[in-house]
N, C-alpha and C positions, 0 to 999 in steps of 0.2 A: 130624916128629912130628905124630900124630894124636890129637885129643881124643874122648873119649867123655863127653858131658854128661849129668849126673845127671838124674832125673827132675824134679827142683826147677828145673833151668833150661829156658828154653824152645827148644824144636825149630826156632823160628823163627831162632835165632841160626846154625845151621848153614851156610846159604848164604853168610852173611857172613864166616864162619872158614875157608872152603875154600882161598882164595888163601895165607893165612898158614899154615894148618894143613890140608894136603889129607888127605883121606880121613876127616875129623872126622865125628862122627854124634852123635845122642842116643839115650839107651836106648829110648825109644817107637818110634824109626824101625827099631830092629833086634828088635823084637818082645820087650823086656824090661820091659813097663810093668808096674809093681805087682809086681816080684819083689823078693826081700830083697836086701841089700846083698851077701852072699856070692856070689850068682848074678851079679850085676853085676861083682863083682871077678874072677870066675873067667872071664867073658867078656872084660873087658879084658885080663887075663892071656894068654888063648889067642889074642887077635887085635892084640896090642901096641898097646893103647891106652893113654892117659893119661886118667886120671879126673878131671873137673872138677866140684867140689861146692860147696855153701855150708854144709853141715853137717859136724860133727866125725867122724861114723861112719867114713869111708873113711880119714881121718887115723889114726885109732884102729886100723883094719885093718893101715894100713901100719907101724905100730909093732909089732903082734904078728906079722904075717906077712911083714914086708919087702917087698921089691920085685923084680922088677915086680908089678904095674903102679905106675907113679908116680902121685901125686895133686897136683893143683892146688886148694887150699882157699881159696877167696875169701870174704873176710869184708868186709861193706860195710854201711853204714847206709842205703843207697839201692840195693836190689837190682834195678833195672829192668833190662830186656833192653838198653838201650844203655850203662848202666853197665858190665854185666857185659862186653858186646863191647868196649868201650873199654879195660877192664882187659886182656883177653886179648891184644887187639892192641898196646897201648902197652906192656905187660910181655913182649912174646914173646922178647926178647933175655935178659932176667933169668931167664925160664922155661926157655929152652933151657940157659943157663950153669948154673943150679942143678940141674936134672934130668938132663941129659945130660953136661955137662963134669965136674960136681962128684960126679955119680951118686947124688944124694940122692933119697929116696924120695918126699918131699913138699916142697911148697912152699907156706907160708901167705902170701897176699897180702890186706893189710888196707887198706881204703880207708875214710876218714870224712869225711862232709860237712863244710866249713868255713863 
């Protein structure tokens, strides 16, 4: 499974994700800076990516258009790079189970600070 990080997620995460998610990238790194969500959706679909985002737009697109692509919607009260990285790495098995084995179009991962 390869991830396409939305523009709101740091491209600096990519090198740390490549072992767990080979072929992953971020929208700016593939020339999709400041494009609309529909263009990101089409790119992800055409290139077999799972979109990773922190906003509801892609989850809504998933409901309207179906999948592929699948969407990982991360909701956290502390959206630092390290928090996002930890979520994606710690939840890799769950993400795979839901998106691949259960063939769901979107997984919502919520993390709150305690």
